SERO-4910 file (N, C-alpha, C, O; in steps of 0.05 Angstrom, whole numbers):
BEGIN
 pado doro    nc1    nc2    nc3   cac1   cac2   cac3    cc1    cc2    cc3    oc1    oc2    oc3
  Unk    A    451   -267    565    442   -242    554    457   -219    568    459   -219    592
  Unk    A    466   -199    553    479   -176    565    459   -159    580    435   -161    576
  Unk    A    470   -143    599    452   -125    613    437   -106    595    414   -100    599
  Unk    A    451    -97    573    439    -80    554    416    -94    540    395    -82    536
  Unk    A    421   -119    532    400   -134    518    376   -140    536    354   -138    527
  Unk    A    382   -146    562    360   -151    581    343   -125    584    318   -127    585
  Unk    A    356   -102    587    342    -77    590    324    -72    566    302    -63    568
  Unk    A    335    -78    542    319    -74    517    294    -91    517    272    -81    511
  Unk    A    297   -116    525    273   -134    526    253   -124    546    229   -124    540
  Unk    A    262   -114    569    244   -105    589    228    -80    580    204    -78    584
  Unk    A    242    -61    567    229    -37    557    209    -44    535    187    -33    534
  Unk    A    217    -62    517    199    -70    495    174    -82    506    152    -77    496
  Unk    A    176    -98    528    152   -110    540    133    -88    549    108    -92    546
  Unk    A    143    -67    559    125    -45    568    114    -30    544     91    -22    544
  Unk    A    130    -26    523    121    -10    500    100    -25    483     84    -12    470
  Unk    A    101    -51    484     82    -67    467     53    -60    475     35    -62    458
  Unk    A     49    -53    499     21    -46    508     11    -21    493    -13    -17    491
  Unk    A     30     -5    483     21     19    468     21     14    438     12     32    423
  Unk    A     29     -9    429     30    -15    400      3    -24    390     -4    -17    367
  Unk    A    -13    -38    407    -38    -49    397    -61    -28    393    -76    -31    374
  Unk    A    -63     -8    410    -87     10    407    -89     23    380   -111     28    371
  Unk    A    -67     29    367    -68     42    341    -83     25    321    -95     35    302
  Unk    A    -82     -2    325    -95    -20    306   -122    -29    316   -134    -46    303
  Unk    A   -132    -20    339   -155    -31    351   -181    -25    335   -198    -43    333
  Unk    A   -184     -1    324   -208      6    309   -209     -9    282   -228    -23    276
  Unk    A   -189     -4    266   -187    -18    240   -158    -17    231   -146      5    230
  Unk    A   -147    -40    225   -119    -40    216   -106    -67    221   -120    -88    220
  Unk    A    -80    -67    226    -66    -92    229    -45    -90    250    -35    -68    257
  Unk    A    -37   -113    261    -16   -115    281      2   -137    273     -6   -161    271
  Unk    A     28   -130    267     46   -149    255     72   -152    271     80   -134    285
  Unk    A     84   -176    268    111   -180    278    131   -169    258    127   -171    233
  Unk    A    152   -156    267    172   -143    250    199   -156    256    207   -159    279
  Unk    A    214   -163    234    241   -173    238    257   -165    214    247   -163    191
  Unk    A    283   -159    218    300   -151    196    327   -142    206    335   -147    229
  Unk    A    341   -127    189    368   -118    195    370    -88    189    362    -79    167
  Unk    A    381    -73    207    387    -45    203    416    -41    196    433    -58    204
  Unk    A    422    -20    182    450    -13    177    454     17    185    440     34    174
  Unk    A    472     21    203    476     48    215    504     58    207    524     44    210
  Unk    A    505     83    198    530     95    189    532    124    198    515    141    191
  Unk    A    553    131    214    571    113    227    557     97    250    536    105    258
  Unk    A    570     76    258    557     59    278    552     73    305    567     91    312
  Unk    A    531     64    319    525     75    345    548     68    364    556     44    366
  Unk    A    557     87    379    578     83    399    571     96    425    548    104    429
  Unk    A    590     97    443    584    110    469    585    140    468    579    154    488
  Unk    A    592    151    444    593    180    441    570    190    423    564    178    403
  Unk    A    557    212    431    536    223    415    546    232    387    567    243    385
  Unk    A    530    225    367    537    234    340    512    233    322    492    222    331
  Unk    A    514    245    299    493    242    279    499    218    261    522    211    257
  Unk    A    477    206    251    481    182    234    458    179    215    437    192    217
  Unk    A    461    162    196    440    153    178    435    123    182    453    109    190
  Unk    A    411    114    176    406     86    178    386     76    157    368     91    149
  Unk    A    389     52    149    372     39    130    361     13    143    371      4    164
  Unk    A    340      2    131    328    -22    142    315    -39    120    304    -28    101
  Unk    A    317    -65    123    303    -83    106    292   -106    123    308   -119    137
  Unk    A    266   -111    121    255   -132    138    229   -143    129    219   -136    108
  Unk    A    217   -160    146    192   -173    140    171   -166    161    177   -162    184
  Unk    A    146   -164    151    123   -161    168    108   -188    166    100   -196    145
  Unk    A    103   -201    189     92   -228    188     71   -232    210     69   -216    229
  Unk    A     56   -254    207     36   -261    227     17   -238    233      9   -234    256
  Unk    A     10   -223    213     -7   -199    217    -36   -207    225    -47   -225    213
  Unk    A    -46   -194    245    -74   -198    253    -90   -172    249    -79   -150    252
  Unk    A   -115   -175    241   -131   -151    235   -160   -157    239   -169   -180    237
  Unk    A   -176   -136    245   -205   -139    246   -218   -132    220   -242   -131    218
  Unk    A   -201   -129    199   -210   -125    171   -206   -151    156   -183   -159    153
  Unk    A   -227   -165    147   -224   -191    135   -205   -193    112   -192   -213    108
  Unk    A   -204   -171     96   -187   -172     72   -159   -162     76   -143   -161     57
  Unk    A   -151   -156    101   -125   -146    107   -103   -167    101   -108   -191    105
  Unk    A    -80   -158     92    -58   -177     86    -46   -189    111    -48   -177    133
  Unk    A    -35   -213    109    -23   -226    132      7   -223    134     19   -229    155
  Unk    A     20   -214    113     48   -209    114     57   -191     91     42   -185     73
  Unk    A     82   -182     93     93   -164     73    123   -159     79    135   -172     96
  Unk    A    134   -139     65    161   -131     70    161   -101     76    143    -87     69
  Unk    A    182    -92     90    185    -64     96    213    -55     92    232    -69     99
  Unk    A    217    -31     79    243    -21     73    246      8     79    227     24     79
  Unk    A    271     15     86    279     43     90    306     47     78    325     32     84
  Unk    A    309     66     59    335     71     48    345     50     28    369     49     24
  Unk    A    327     34     17    335     13     -1    330     21    -30    316     40    -36
  Unk    A    343      6    -48    336      8    -77    313    -10    -83    314    -34    -77
  Unk    A    291      1    -93    267    -14    -99    259    -10   -128    269      8   -142
  Unk    A    242    -28   -138    233    -26   -166    205    -15   -166    187    -26   -154
  Unk    A    201      7   -181    175     20   -183    169     24   -213    184     37   -227
  Unk    A    147     12   -222    140     14   -251    162      5   -269    167     17   -290
  Unk    A    177    -15   -260    198    -26   -277    225    -11   -275    244    -18   -289
  Unk    A    226     10   -258    250     26   -256    261     24   -228    247     22   -208
  Unk    A    288     24   -226    301     23   -200    301     51   -188    308     71   -201
  Unk    A    292     53   -163    291     79   -149    303     77   -122    304     55   -110
  Unk    A    313     99   -112    327    100    -86    310    112    -65    301    135    -67
  Unk    A    304     97    -44    290    107    -21    310    125     -4    334    119     -4
  Unk    A    300    145     10    318    161     26    326    146     52    309    132     64
  Unk    A    351    148     60    359    137     86    347    154    108    342    178    105
  Unk    A    341    141    131    332    155    154    356    168    168    379    161    164
  Unk    A    350    188    184    371    203    198    366    201    228    343    198    237
  Unk    A    387    204    244    385    203    272    408    216    287    427    225    274
  Unk    A    406    217    313    428    228    329    427    215    357    405    208    366
  Unk    A    450    212    369    451    200    395    474    180    398    493    181    383
  Unk    A    470    162    416    491    142    422    477    115    429    453    112    426
  Unk    A    493     96    438    482     70    446    463     74    470    444     59    473
  Unk    A    469     93    487    452     98    510    424    108    503    404     98    514
  Unk    A    423    127    485    397    138    476    400    152    450    421    163    444
  Unk    A    380    150    433    381    163    407    353    168    397    333    157    407
  Unk    A    351    185    376    325    190    363    330    191    333    352    196    324
  Unk    A    309    186    318    312    187    289    285    191    275    264    192    288
  Unk    A    287    194    249    262    198    233    268    189    204    291    189    195
  Unk    A    247    182    190    250    174    162    224    166    149    202    171    160
  Unk    A    226    154    126    204    145    110    207    115    106    228    105     97
  Unk    A    186    100    111    186     71    107    165     63     87    143     76     85
  Unk    A    170     43     71    151     33     51    146      3     57    164    -13     57
  Unk    A    120     -3     62    112    -31     66     98    -41     41     79    -28     30
  Unk    A    107    -64     31     94    -76      7     81   -102     17     94   -121     26
  Unk    A     54   -102     16     39   -124     27     35   -147      7     38   -143    -17
  Unk    A     29   -171     17     27   -194      0      2   -194    -18     -1   -212    -35
  Unk    A    -16   -175    -14    -39   -173    -32    -35   -152    -54    -53   -146    -69
  Unk    A    -10   -141    -56     -4   -122    -77     -8    -93    -69     -3    -75    -85
  Unk    A    -18    -88    -44    -22    -60    -36      4    -50    -23     23    -65    -17
  Unk    A      4    -23    -18     28    -10     -8     21     10     13      0     23     12
  Unk    A     38     13     33     35     33     54     61     49     56     82     37     60
  Unk    A     59     76     54     82     93     58     78    108     85     57    120     89
  Unk    A     98    107    102     95    119    129    118    137    135    141    130    130
  Unk    A    112    159    147    132    177    159    134    169    189    114    168    203
  Unk    A    158    163    198    161    153    225    183    167    241    201    180    230
  Unk    A    181    164    267    202    173    286    209    150    304    193    132    309
  Unk    A    234    151    314    243    131    333    254    144    358    267    165    356
  Unk    A    249    132    381    261    140    406    273    115    419    258     97    426
  Unk    A    299    115    422    313     90    432    326     95    459    338    116    463
  Unk    A    324     75    476    338     74    501    353     48    502    340     27    503
  Unk    A    379     48    500    394     24    497    386     10    471    386     23    450
  Unk    A    378    -15    472    370    -29    448    340    -30    444    330    -44    426
  Unk    A    325    -15    460    296    -15    457    287     10    443    295     33    450
  Unk    A    270      7    423    262     29    405    231     32    405    217     13    399
  Unk    A    222     56    412    193     62    409    189     75    382    202     95    375
  Unk    A    172     63    366    167     72    338    140     84    336    120     73    345
  Unk    A    138    108    323    112    121    320    112    135    293    133    141    282
  Unk    A     88    139    282     87    153    256     59    155    245     40    147    257
  Unk    A     58    165    220     33    168    206     36    157    177     57    160    165
  Unk    A     15    145    168     14    137    140      9    162    123     -9    178    128
  Unk    A     26    165    102     24    188     84     15    180     57     14    156     50
  Unk    A      7    200     41     -5    194     15     15    180     -4      7    163    -21
  Unk    A     41    186     -1     60    174    -19     87    188    -16     90    206      0
  Unk    A    106    179    -32    133    191    -32    144    189    -60    140    170    -75
  Unk    A    158    211    -68    171    212    -95    200    205    -92    214    217    -75
  Unk    A    210    187   -108    237    177   -106    252    182   -132    240    182   -153
  Unk    A    279    187   -130    295    190   -154    300    164   -168    305    144   -154
  Unk    A    298    163   -194    305    139   -210    335    137   -212    349    157   -216
  Unk    A    346    113   -209    374    109   -211    383    106   -240    372     89   -254
  Unk    A    401    123   -249    411    122   -276    389    121   -297    389    102   -313
  Unk    A    372    141   -298    350    140   -318    362    142   -346    380    157   -351
  Unk    A    350    127   -364    358    127   -392    343    149   -407    322    158   -397
  Unk    A    353    158   -430    339    178   -446    309    170   -450    303    148   -458
  Unk    A    292    189   -444    263    184   -448    250    172   -423    225    171   -422
  Unk    A    266    164   -403    254    154   -378    250    176   -358    265    196   -359
  Unk    A    231    174   -341    227    194   -320    251    194   -300    264    173   -297
  Unk    A    256    217   -288    278    218   -269    268    213   -240    284    209   -222
  Unk    A    242    213   -236    230    207   -210    206    188   -214    194    188   -236
  Unk    A    199    174   -193    175    158   -193    161    162   -166    175    169   -146
  Unk    A    135    159   -165    120    162   -140    109    136   -130     95    122   -145
  Unk    A    114    130   -105    102    107    -92     77    117    -77     80    134    -59
  Unk    A     54    106    -83     29    116    -72     17     96    -51     17     72    -56
  Unk    A      8    106    -29     -5     89     -9    -32     80    -19    -48     96    -27
  Unk    A    -36     53    -18    -61     42    -26    -75     26     -3    -96     15     -7
  Unk    A    -62     24     20    -74     11     43    -67     27     69    -45     37     72
  Unk    A    -86     29     86    -83     44    112    -79     74    108    -64     87    123
  Unk    A    -92     85     87    -89    114     81    -98    130    106   -120    125    116
  Unk    A    -82    148    114    -89    166    136    -87    154    164    -94    167    184
  Unk    A    -78    129    166    -77    116    192    -51    123    207    -34    137    196
  Unk    A    -48    112    231    -24    117    247    -10     90    252    -22     69    249
  Unk    A     15     92    260     29     68    268     43     72    295     51     94    302
  Unk    A     45     50    309     58     51    336     70     23    340     58      3    334
  Unk    A     95     23    350    107     -3    353    130     -2    373    138     19    382
  Unk    A    139    -26    380    162    -29    398    180    -51    387    171    -73    382
  Unk    A    205    -44    383    224    -63    372    250    -62    389    254    -43    404
  Unk    A    266    -83    386    291    -84    400    313    -92    380    308   -107    362
  Unk    A    337    -81    384    360    -89    368    383    -98    386    385    -88    409
  Unk    A    399   -115    375    421   -126    391    444   -106    392    458   -101    372
  Unk    A    448    -93    415    469    -73    418    490    -85    436    488    -84    461
  Unk    A    511    -97    425    533   -109    440    549    -87    454    560    -69    441
  Unk    A    551    -88    481    566    -68    495    595    -64    485    605    -42    486
  Unk    A    607    -87    476    635    -84    467    636    -69    441    656    -55    436
  Unk    A    615    -71    424    614    -55    400    609    -26    406    621     -8    394
  Unk    A    592    -21    426    586      7    434    612     21    444    616     44    439
  Unk    A    629      6    458    653     17    468    676     18    448    696     31    452
  Unk    A    672      4    425    693      2    405    685     16    379    682     40    377
  Unk    A    683     -1    358    679      9    331    650     18    326    645     32    306
  Unk    A    632     11    343    604     19    340    586     -3    330    595    -22    317
  Unk    A    560      0    335    540    -20    326    531    -11    298    519     10    295
  Unk    A    537    -28    278    532    -20    250    510    -36    237    496    -26    219
  Unk    A    507    -62    244    487    -79    230    471    -95    249    472   -120    248
  Unk    A    456    -83    267    441    -98    287    416   -112    275    403   -101    257
  Unk    A    410   -136    285    384   -148    278    362   -135    294    367   -126    317
  Unk    A    339   -133    283    317   -118    295    292   -137    296    286   -151    277
  Unk    A    278   -137    318    253   -152    320    234   -138    339    242   -123    357
  Unk    A    208   -143    335    188   -131    352    161   -133    340    154   -152    325
  Unk    A    144   -113    345    117   -113    335    108    -85    328    116    -65    341
  Unk    A     91    -83    308     82    -57    299     52    -58    293     42    -77    281
  Unk    A     37    -38    303      9    -36    297      4    -13    277     16      8    280
  Unk    A    -13    -18    257    -21      3    238    -51      4    237    -64    -16    232
  Unk    A    -62     28    242    -91     29    241   -102     57    246    -87     76    249
  Unk    A   -128     59    248   -142     84    253   -138     92    282   -140     75    300
  Unk    A   -134    117    287   -130    127    314   -157    126    329   -178    130    317
  Unk    A   -156    121    355   -180    120    371   -188    149    380   -208    152    393
***
């Protein structure tokens, strides 16, 4: 494991202790895994960038008996809403491989048919990312190539964890050689996220 990767794992271990309390009163605690796409790639030089994400929420635990056990989560992807293709906004950020921050909107689609829309921020040190945010009422997205008579926008509405908060810790693989060269563009991401009522 690279020194950067080891540091990321160490920081994530510390951050996980802050991920569970958000879900302690009522909510869920899930494993997160997926792939991010960063443009331009993170390098050793500070810059602004956009990023997207597509992943899975799995092995979810909750003190709510009817809570879902898994789902998917997306940022900046093309999704289908009411039979129409719509574009999620990409998240934005600034910084370098050493440290960066970002913000965006994520949509979680749970296996019981419910949906959670969250506004989030990220704070990264190396490959370790502290994730925080709030569940929002919904988000309006532009429809891709709407046909005559079709709406030009659609709204995704939160139907689970309304008004709750999220907190998590994730790590991504930041190869030092990529940081020093062309940049980290498609890192795999894994970690844990809690969603629930604030204490």
